[in-house]
One Martini backbone bead per residue (centre of mass of N, CA, C, O) as a GRO file, in nm:
protein
   94
    1MET     BB    1  -0.409   3.027  -1.553
    2SER     BB    2  -0.395   2.798  -1.291
    3TYR     BB    3  -0.435   2.450  -1.178
    4VAL     BB    4  -0.423   2.295  -0.849
    5ILE     BB    5  -0.310   1.987  -0.706
    6ILE     BB    6  -0.313   1.854  -0.365
    7SER     BB    7  -0.170   1.561  -0.202
    8VAL     BB    8  -0.179   1.424   0.128
    9HIS     BB    9   0.023   1.163   0.256
   10ARG     BB   10   0.005   0.882   0.516
   11PRO     BB   11   0.189   0.624   0.535
   12HIS     BB   12   0.256   0.330   0.602
   13PRO     BB   13   0.566   0.210   0.611
   14GLU     BB   14   0.498  -0.071   0.454
   15HIS     BB   15   0.344   0.125   0.207
   16ARG     BB   16   0.519   0.343   0.071
   17GLU     BB   17   0.607   0.219  -0.206
   18ALA     BB   18   0.322   0.162  -0.311
   19LEU     BB   19   0.230   0.458  -0.306
   20ILE     BB   20   0.441   0.569  -0.495
   21GLY     BB   21   0.357   0.397  -0.735
   22SER     BB   22   0.073   0.514  -0.753
   23MET     BB   23   0.155   0.809  -0.800
   24HIS     BB   24   0.304   0.750  -1.065
   25ARG     BB   25   0.059   0.638  -1.220
   26PHE     BB   26  -0.115   0.884  -1.200
   27GLY     BB   27   0.078   1.072  -1.360
   28ALA     BB   28   0.126   0.894  -1.620
   29ALA     BB   29  -0.174   0.914  -1.727
   30MET     BB   30  -0.110   1.242  -1.802
   31ALA     BB   31   0.139   1.248  -1.943
   32GLY     BB   32   0.175   1.470  -2.224
   33ARG     BB   33  -0.083   1.622  -2.200
   34PRO     BB   34  -0.284   1.851  -2.275
   35GLY     BB   35  -0.289   2.080  -1.984
   36LEU     BB   36  -0.028   1.970  -1.859
   37ILE     BB   37   0.242   2.091  -1.680
   38SER     BB   38   0.259   1.917  -1.396
   39VAL     BB   39   0.395   1.617  -1.223
   40GLN     BB   40   0.438   1.514  -0.870
   41THR     BB   41   0.645   1.334  -0.638
   42LEU     BB   42   0.668   1.399  -0.287
   43ALA     BB   43   0.888   1.442  -0.002
   44ASP     BB   44   0.891   1.501   0.325
   45THR     BB   45   1.187   1.549   0.506
   46GLY     BB   46   1.033   1.575   0.811
   47THR     BB   47   0.843   1.336   0.724
   48ASP     BB   48   0.607   1.081   0.603
   49ARG     BB   49   0.511   1.252   0.379
   50LEU     BB   50   0.322   1.269   0.080
   51VAL     BB   51   0.324   1.459  -0.237
   52GLY     BB   52   0.089   1.566  -0.466
   53LEU     BB   53   0.157   1.742  -0.784
   54ALA     BB   54  -0.069   1.931  -0.996
   55ILE     BB   55  -0.051   2.114  -1.310
   56PHE     BB   56  -0.278   2.317  -1.479
   57GLU     BB   57  -0.402   2.536  -1.700
   58THR     BB   58  -0.699   2.436  -1.620
   59GLU     BB   59  -0.991   2.323  -1.492
   60ASP     BB   60  -1.075   2.175  -1.750
   61ASP     BB   61  -0.820   2.001  -1.769
   62PHE     BB   62  -0.863   1.855  -1.510
   63ALA     BB   63  -1.145   1.732  -1.580
   64ARG     BB   64  -1.030   1.570  -1.831
   65LEU     BB   65  -0.772   1.413  -1.683
   66ILE     BB   66  -0.844   1.282  -1.399
   67PRO     BB   67  -0.981   1.014  -1.491
   68LEU     BB   68  -0.719   0.878  -1.583
   69ALA     BB   69  -0.577   0.876  -1.305
   70ARG     BB   70  -0.796   0.731  -1.138
   71ALA     BB   71  -0.800   0.470  -1.309
   72ALA     BB   72  -0.496   0.385  -1.245
   73VAL     BB   73  -0.596   0.365  -0.907
   74ALA     BB   74  -0.877   0.222  -0.842
   75ASP     BB   75  -0.744  -0.059  -0.696
   76ASP     BB   76  -0.619   0.084  -0.467
   77PRO     BB   77  -0.553   0.042  -0.103
   78PHE     BB   78  -0.575   0.316   0.074
   79ASP     BB   79  -0.703   0.210   0.344
   80VAL     BB   80  -0.432   0.049   0.402
   81TRP     BB   81  -0.189   0.254   0.338
   82GLU     BB   82  -0.327   0.465   0.516
   83SER     BB   83  -0.327   0.641   0.833
   84GLU     BB   84  -0.488   0.871   0.683
   85PRO     BB   85  -0.652   1.088   0.539
   86ILE     BB   86  -0.662   1.260   0.259
   87ASP     BB   87  -0.526   1.563   0.164
   88GLY     BB   88  -0.708   1.803  -0.033
   89PHE     BB   89  -0.632   2.032  -0.307
   90ARG     BB   90  -0.796   2.308  -0.487
   91LEU     BB   91  -0.621   2.544  -0.692
   92ALA     BB   92  -0.666   2.890  -0.762
   93GLU     BB   93  -0.599   3.163  -0.908
   94VAL     BB   94  -0.614   3.528  -0.776
   0.00000   0.00000   0.00000
């Protein structure tokens, strides 16, 4: 079974590139580590939304790796960059 996190971001237009950079740093902090299957930064082609997608082997792998990713973006001003709160999903296979 895998464990998936999805984060939906709605950046202010003038902060879009900064947010994309932040999302890339978030993923890079976990890249190549055991337990991470995939991490991607995606843009919804029909809206201004950006989507972060990370797939882990297990929820335990998520719990072990996510502090590394969060630390990489801890000082980023999401409250300035985002036009709305981030929608986050933690998804487990059923």
